[in-house]
LOTISE-642083 format. One record per residue: residue in one letter; x, y, z of N, C-alpha, C, O, CB in turn. Coordinates in pm, whole numbers, plus 50000, padded with zeros to 5 digits. Each point is the difference from the previous one (the first is absolute). Glycine has a CB too. Layout:
REM LOTISE-642083
AXYZXYZXYZXYZXYZ ...
REM end
This chain:
REM LOTISE-642083
M126653538138274498974992149999499035005949830498935006049992501184990550349 S500515000249585499085008949846497954991750000499544988650011503855010949750 L495915016750217499014999650029499154998749812500405004849894500285009450407 N498264978649726499884994349898498585007649926498985003750058502444973450049 L498815023449788499005017349943499914987449885500854992649948500315043150114 T496704966449919499544996549884499605011149875499635010250057499714971550108 E500615019949706499085009449911498394998849988499284990049999502815009649875 D497705010250118498635006750028499125006449977500535009849948500244987450122 L497885005149931499435016449915499544997450094499884989550063499745018349691 L499785012450276499285003050143499365011249917500535009749947501114983650297 H497085002649759499035010249898500765005349870500055012049973498704997550244 G502104975949670500165006449894501805006549988500655003849902496315000850118 V503364994550113501925006450026500024988750027499034993650043501755030450057 P500934969549868500354987049986501375003650130500945007949997498104982949682 V500454998350435500825005150116500694984750060499454989049991498765035650076 L503254978549999500574985450067498825007850163499765011650035504064978149826 R495704994950199499204996450058501724997450106501114999349947495924991949874 L502695007750346500654996750071498394994450145499185007050058503715012049810 E497344966850134499354995850145501754996550141501194998450027495794984449783 T502245017850206500544997150230499314998450040498855003049968502375008250118 A499464979350070498835004050136499705010450062499454998450108501034986049937 H499855033449895499385003450039499565014149940499525009250067501254974250089 C499535016649667499095003449930500034993349847500854992349955499165028150206 S498954984349781499925005549840500645010049914500335010650052498014983550016 A501905003949796500205017149946499984996049912500084988049973501055026750134 A498714997549793500714996649818500115021050010499505010250049498534957149742 F503075026850117500425008649910500065005349901499294993249927501065001450164 S500385020549804500174999549880501795003650003500525005750095496565001049824 L503524989849986500655001049963500385011349875501145003249967498484976150164 H499225025149817499535012449944499805009850145499054999050078499634988349678 G502605023350259499565009450116500274998550097499905007250099498794996249828 G502024979050049500205000050217499134999150070500144997750120501195015549896 Q497514988349925498975001150089499364988950089499354991949934500425023749908 L500284981950312499184985950090499295008849933500245012049984500304973450270 L497775002549674498424997750007498904999450098498835003650011502104987649851 S500315000350228498314990350124500964995850069501194997749979496464989449890 W501485012150238501044994150149499134995750094499195008150045502685008549951 V498124968050060498804997350047501384994350121501084994549979496145000549801 P502135009450340501034990250114498494998350050498975006850006504125003450079 A497584970249965499364994250081498965005750025499845012050019501764979950046 G497284995849938499185008250087498985009649958498904997250048502904999950063 T498225012249822499265008449960500545006849834500994997149933498415005850356 S499545006449686499645003749906500945007949912500915006950046497184990150072 E501555001249717500835012649970500595010550036499375005450091499744988349829 V502075013350044500435010550088499635013349856499115008549990503284975350226 L498745012549695499465011049874498544998049974498974994850044503285004749825 W498545011149987498614998049876500585000349913501205003049999496995006750061 L500934986349811500735002249938498714999949889499004993250025503544998950095 S497545013249797498825006649923499904988349904500864993149945499525034750075 P497604972249977499834983549829500935001649876500594992949917496515005850089 I502675017950034499165005949854501905000849937500115000749877496645020550206 T504514978749997501025008049945500275000049875499404995649901501345002350273 T500595009749846500645003049873500944984750016500314997250116499715035649859 R500484956149902501054993649971500805007749966500045010849942499084972950015 P501745007450102501565003549935499995000549843499514991249930501694995550271 P499625029149737501065003650099499545012750075500925003150075500964986749778 G497305017050157499015007150049500145001250115500704992650069498095002549794 A500645013550173500075000950237498744989049998498984997049937501495037850200 I500624960450013498974990850039498555007550100500455005950099501904974749892 R496735019850004499125009750073499764990050150498884994949998499735019449748 G502424981150409499084995350091501854998650064500925006249947495804980249947 G503395007050188500924992550067500485007150094499285001550099501204986449736 V501005019350161501045001650004501185010149867501214997949987497724979050169 P500355032149775500815012749903501195004350089500055005050112497695006649765 V503444983450009500945013050022500125007349968500034999149877500644995250155 C499575021850026499505013549901501394999050028500434995650107496985020749899 W503344988049894501355007450000500184996249830499604992949908501625003850393 P500065017949754501325004150042498615015150051500405010650047502724975849750 Y495465010850180499465013949993499094993350064499744988149977500885027749824 F498384996650349498344993149940499075012449902500045011249947499624972150328 A499735007549744499445009849919500355000649879500134990049929499695020350233 R500495010549771501155006249936500575010250067500365009949937498804984649876 Q501015004650327500205008150052501664997549941500574989749965497185013050236 G502685010649804501395007649952499404994249824500755006949931501914990350333 Q496674996549656499954994849893499625007649890499685010150063500074973250058 P499975020749719499425007849936498474993749980499774991350084502585017949819 D496684992950014498894995150060499364995449911498774999349997501175012950164 D501364981549696499334985150001501334990949981500644997049899496755009349980 A502784990350272500654985250030499715000850040499565010150057501624982349921 V498684990750045499694989550079499595002450092500515009650057500624980949876 Q497695002250134499475002950129500774988250100500164988749955497295022349941 H502924992050216500644998150084501514990249946500524991750075496995013050077 G503044998749697501344993850022499594991649934498854996949970502195007950223 F500674987749763500064991449913499624985750048499524993149909502065022249992 A498574976150267500454997350024498954988250063500304988550031501505031149932 R496804987650045499204988049962499474997249837499014993050018500265010950236 N500844997349638500685000449915500954990049894500284996649886499165019650271 T500664983249914501644990149956500014988250094499314997950099502455023749843 P499354970249995500104983949984500735002150130500415011250030499734977949690 W500114995950395501015004650114500524985450014499374990449956499395032050186 E502144976949906500684991850025500484991750130500735003950090499415008749734 L499004970050154500214998350130501274990050040500354988949958497105016450055 E503245007050124501454990050032500284985350109500734990249984500045035449975 A498074979350181500094989250004498884998250136499855007150099502784990549765 A496734990950097498314992450044500324989150084500134988349964498505015149810 V501515002750381500034985850116499184997550045498905000649944502585000850121 L498754993050112499594998050064500394998950133500334989050044498955006949781 D500735018550277501004999150095499564990050150498914994650016501875031349867 A500084973850190500464985450086498634999850059499704988450028503165012150047 E495645013349971499305001350046498694994449925498954997550060502585018350049 G498724982149719499174993149880498855014949977498805000649975501384965650111 V500975045749941499845012049884499965002949895500665010450007499844992750090 A499284996049815500385008149833500785010849989499275009950005498754985349929 E503485008950051500215004749987500515005149820501164995850002498634997250276 L500095010749636500195005949913500305016849937499315009350041499694969049998 Q502095023749858500535008049976499554998949824500104989949930501745010350310 L497625014549714500895004849903500225007949965499785009650075500024980449888 S500745012649919500645012949912499915010249851499764997049883501324988650252 L499125022749909499425003849846500675008149913499825012150011498284986450078 P502874995849800501025007249950500545013349973499365005349909500124978350047 I500915019550063501695017749969498595001049900499684991349919504485004850063 S495045017450046499855012849878500745011949945500305010050066498044984750016 E501905003749809501025008749911499475009050101500365003650112500064990849602 A498965007250237499035014550086500455002550152500255011150048497364982549818 V502444992650207499325004950111501034990950127499554991550077497515013749784 P504755000550131500824991150019500054997650118500885005350069500104998949769 M497754983950235500264995150095499214990150031498895000249947502015017250097 R499434970650056499974987449993498634996750114499985003750117502954993549804 L496184996450022498454998650083500224980850078500114990249926497815030349826 R502104978850359499504989150069498364999150037499275008649951503174992150131 Q497154992049980498714989749990500314993150163500794990650003499025002249669 R499805010050411500214983750165499175000650088499815005550109502494993449926 W496854988549836498834998450094499804986350085500114989049946498865026449883 R500754986350310499624988850115498864995350017499455005350096501885002950007 L497884981949832498865001150032499264988850063500084988949947500175026249894 G499224986250238499854986050124498565001050085498935002849946503964997250111 S497244997850061498835006750113500225017849946498945006050016501444972650263 E500245026649688500815015449988500615004949898501134996249966499265000850217 L498825013549748500555006149859500665006450008499645009150074499104990349838 S502935002750022500995001350032500455013349862500074993949894500154977450263 Q500035041549823500435000649839500705009349979499525011349989498784980749931 E502875005750072501285011849944500185002849882500064991449911501125002850231 L498965019749837500225001749806501425016950066499835010550063496134981349719 T505255001250153501545004150034500325005949811499904997649880501054978150386 S499475032949837500765006749836501545004550030500275000150120497235012949780 T503194989550042501034999950024500555008149827499894998449878499944977950354 H500535029149830500745015249826500884991850039500344995650109499205036249846 A500954966149885500904996449884500845009049886501044997349940497324986550105 G501005024949951500795008650004500305014150029499495005450098500384978949809 A500915022050015500975012250077499725018550044500615009650048500884972449805 E497535015150105499125010150067498665008450102498955004449952502354988449893 T499025007650271499215008050067498144993949903499595004849895503055020850177 L496634963050012498354997349968498815002550052499944993750106501004993749838 R498505016050045498665002850100498524991649898499825001149879501395029950245 F498124962949953499224996850011498714996450055500035001950122501605000149808 T497034992850023499424998450095498824981749973500134991949908500335042850136 A498954964950025499694985649996498964995650133500075005350111502474990749762 A496284990750081498814997950069500384980049950500354993249903497535038450068 L501734966750182499014984449981498835001249969499245000550096501704989350055 H498445011249714498585005250020499344988650018499834992649903500205027249968 T499324975650293499534992249970498794995950064499405007050082502564991049845 Y497664989450033498455005049946498914990350103499524991249929501285013949762 F498814994250421499814996650079498394995850004498985006350028503215005550038 R498084973849892498514995950056498985000250080500044991350087500905002449849 V497575017750068498844995350147499034997349906500034997649879500315018750358 G498484984949877498974993450033498955013649926498864999949953502154981950301 D499845027249762498565010849948500595016450053499575004750105497874973749959 A503165026149885500805004349970499815012850096500925003050076499354983949694 T498245022650225498855010750051500204994950132499675008650081498414995949723 R502384983250258499414995350136501495005650112499845004050115498284969149768 V503705025250025501244995850074499815011350058499005007250002502634978049874 R500315016850211499705013450019501664991050013500384988650025496695030750081 L503644996349854501414992850083500535013350044499895010549936500924966049912 D499945021850297500725002050099501315002149993500754993749927497774996550146 G501915021450026501345000149923500585017349966501115003850038497984969549837 L499825036650042500315002149938498865016250114499945011749962501254962649783 D498415022450334499975010150102500495016849964500404996049892500064980950253 G499765033649852500255012750005500935000849892500415011549985499104992750253 V501034986549672500685001449856499915001249943499484991749926500995004250075 Q500045020149943499895007449903499904994049897500844991349981500035022350115 Y497954989049788500034989149850499785011149883499405010750004499244963750103 D502065019149786499845012749890498724991949856500184990949919503295021850137 N495534994749969498904994349839499464996249884498924999749942501255005250140 K500714992949908499654998749829499004999949897500064996249883501234995550187 Y497375015450028499144999049967499845015549917499775002749882499644976750306 D500885030549954500255016950027501485007450023500265012050014497504984150100 G503224990749885502135004749968499245012550122500225012149999501604985249620 R497354995950471500125008750129500594996250114500514989649957497805017549973 S502224993750256500794983950044499195003750139500975006650036502144987049834 Y496175007650216499234996750147500714987450060500834991949958496685016949963 R501784993150200500144991450135499344986949989498785000649980501235019850157 Q500604966449874498854987550079499415002550086500625001050105500384984949867 Q497315017050031499484997650195499804989950025498864997049963500055018750081 G501754973950017499274984250009500564995649924501065003349947496944997450104 A501084988049928500734986949891499945002949877499585010649955499804972050164 W501025008449821499464998749803498975001249957500105012050027501004974849938 S497325012149964499424995149980499475003449824500925005349937499034991950350 L499135001249653499635000349882498675008450104499024997449931502224978549859 S498475028450273498595007850067500525012250069499375007250079499174970649976 D502975023949896500905016450020498645007249886499754996449885504044997450134 P495735013950037499215011049921500835009049961499425010850011498694987350098 R502915003349851500795008549907500244998349844500075008949915500874992650293 D499244977049771499954996649924499484983050045500674989950020500935031949873 P496524981550111499144989850059500244992349883500885004549927497315006450234 G501164977049797501364984349960500854999749898499614996449888498924989050170 R502515017749961501365005649888500915000550085499525003250109499555011749723 S502204983150171501375004650034500785003949932499654995949889500184993850224 D501345017649872501125002649964501255008150051500465010949969498004984049899 R501864996450210500635014050128501484991950025500084988050028497185022350155 I503944999449801501355000250103499905005550092499495011250003501744988249871 Y499354993350252499895005650086501914999350031500874992049966496005002550098 H503145021750038501444994049993499995012850146499235009550010502064979649655 P500165005750459500454992149989498724988250062498865001650045503735012849943 A498154975649989498324989950054501364988350125501215001249981496114994649662 G502304997250435500584994350083500534987449962501184998450028497605014050104 G500594977449806500394988249919499374982350060500104988149970502345030949975 D496554994750208499144986349974498755002850016499715010350061501824974950013 Y497155004149859498485005549985499234981950047500574989750038499775036549695 R499024975050257498374992950010499184997349922499155008850010500854999250124 L499674983849779498655001049965499244993750017500134987850002500395019549897 H498634997550116498854987650048498824995549947498955006050023501705000750141 D499384983749768498554996849964499164995150056500514993350090500185005949776 P498365000050136498604993250092499504988949853500054987749998498755040250211 A500814979749697499274992549926501154987749998499274990549970499065029349888 L503044974550156500784990750002500304991450120500244987950010500375025649828 G499285000150288499904991650147501294997350016500554989950042497264998349951 R502795025649954502044993049944500655018550062499175009050011500634968149615 Q501305024850398500775013250012501434997549898500684990249967498325015750317 L501005005549696501354993049908501725011950059500215011449958497514980049736 A502955002750382500725009950031501255001949902500524990149949498565006150284 I501445018049739500704997249953501085015450030499735011850023498634967149825 T502465016150142501705006950024501055002049886500694990849957499144997250255 T500245027849732500815003449900501344998450013500364990250066498115022849891 G502084991750013501605000950025500475011049839499294998849900501154969150263 G501185045249837500305003349934498765006349976499304993249924502594993850039 S497525024450077499095003249950499565014350089500074995450114499514978349788 A500125037050111499465009650063498365002749955499395006550085503185002349935 S496684987449867498854998249899499694984750032500514989450034500255029149762 V497764989550161498924985649981498715002549966499105003250077501964985550089 V498835009149678498694995649970499394999350001499984991750091500235005849900 V498045004849964499144990650024498755008249918499215009250019501894978750229 W499215004049668498664996749920499264992749981500194987950015500505019549926 N497605000749999499194988549962499705006349916499765011250045499534976050113 P500465012349656499105006449880498295004050055499705011950005501944970749800 G497435008050229499124997650085499495003949820500525001449889499715003050465 E497884996049742498924994449855500295006149849500364994649895497585004750285 E501835010849846500685011449820500964996450043499624989950059499395033949851 G502694977250117501084999549962499794977049898500034996749882501395031550398 A498454965149821499564989549915499795001749899500885001349916498484991650209 R499325007749848499154995049899501025012149810499824999549878496844994450388 A504535016649848500695006749859501354990049971500935001149920498315028050136 M500434960950044502114990650015498994985849908498864996350025503275009850356 K498804988849514499794987949922500654986950039500064990149927499695025849907 D500614984850258500174987850024500094999250138500764992250057500155003349739 V497945016750289499274993350118498054999249923499285007249931502955007050328 A497674969349828498635004149962498675012550104500165003550117500604968449767 D498345031050048499235014750071500214994650179500775005550079496725002349680 A501924984450262499684998050129501734993750062500445008750077496314985549868 D503705000550050501384992250052500485014750118500444997750113500594983249594 W498805033950239501225009150054499325002550217500475006650093500215012449550 T498084971450348499834998550188501084988049970500965004150066495945001950066 S503374986149831501104985750023501025003450038500644989950025498794997849824 F501255023050176501565002249994500195012650056499185008249959501294978749839 V500475018050294500315012450070501604997449963500514989350035497375014650183 C503005007449700501514999049950500415009850163499515010650039500534989349592 I500914992250428500455007250045502084993049986500454988949971496495020250183 E503775005049885501295000049887500675003250035500075012349989499434989849869 A501494991950207501365006050051500795011249917499265009450028500924967750068 A500465026549851499905011549891501475011250120500125001450122496034996549736 N504705007750016500415012649990499875005049883500414997249888500854999450265 A497985012849900499245016749919499245005750077499624999550117500114994149670 M500035015750059500405014950084501315004550052501174998849962496814997550107 P501435009450034501595003250053500984992150058500875004450075498165012049957 D500834971649933500244993650113501144988149882499884987950014497285017650207 V503795000049678500634997649896500974995750091500255003650115499015010949687 V501464973550089501734988550008501195013449936499995006649896498794959449992 T501825033850186501254998449975501334994149976500174994050106498555014349949 L502624988949852500084993950033501175002849950500025006249893498094983650161 Q502985006850002501525004249928500404982649928499264990350011501885034050223 P500054975949703500044990449920500414986850094500825003750084499715013249707 G499274974350215500404992250073498894992250087499784988150022502225026249953 Q497464996850062498994998250130498704994049982499485003249893501475015850189 S498364973049995499114997749987498625008050138500135006850102501624971349738 H496595014050056499745005450095498164986649959499334995949905502755038650135 T497984964350122498714987950009498515001950047499775004250113502144983249941 L497335010349880498325007249977499074985750042499754991749913500755029149829 S498994977450406499464989850007498204993850081499245009750010503684992249957 Q496694989850065498914999150028500644989150157500964998750075497335006649625 R500794990950281499384986550124498135000250032499285008450056503544995950113 V496874982249765498815000950053499114991350112500624990350043499755018549749 R499134991950229499274984350117499025003650020499915012150017501614979350124 V497365001149867498524991349967499635004450190500594994650093500014976549653 L498695036050264499444992350171498355001149981499395007149920502865003850284 L497094977749921499234999049991498945016950100500065004250116501104964049807 E498075036049961499335011850066499495008250133499635011549980500194979349849 T500165006850235499475003850135498875009950045499755001450119502364993049893 
REM end
């Protein structure tokens, strides 16, 4: 069954909206970016900055696609941060309702002369969110790349949330360039970097639970095609330096990113594909 999409604006960003019995959602074809997902009976799961840059700039919030590299890994210093996928118009290939009433959408990014790979996203939007990012090598030589689903999760108070699933995992701390091992749950109260976080965990298990007492819920997050996860929040000082984040809004989100980054580089031979994925469920906090 075809899916009805309506045009709208979300914080000034042109979006396509959908409403089903299971959820509402909104996305931008600029960057192929999911910006809102609200399962029925719950509140918004994703965070979008009210003062985000409008297209053609990168949109701050939702689920930006970092591709074909994460940050500037393996790139010159003047390279565009996080690659070009989040700054490029995508094409909507399909939008349907399945037999259970779950919205299924497929988007694609035109092949670039510089990067001979086909890039597609597949979303399933219902009481759960499923997102797949598939890269297919369409060239003749071996290719290596990094990527991330840079998800901004909306929280009631970032200083009170905790993330389970990382105890004992080694991480690279971007603030001092050193590696450490996580002890217990992640939180912004960690004395090593109190009130901020920029960490790449590797090898990570792929199952995480974000506890949010302020909103009275948990987010169960499962990642695939990835041995790394990034946990990021700029903190108060970092937010003040960002033009597209209001000074006080750093407490409104935590980024938990399914990633291929640092040592987790993907290598593809001609014709091969790789899929990076995440699944998100909303649970009551107990």
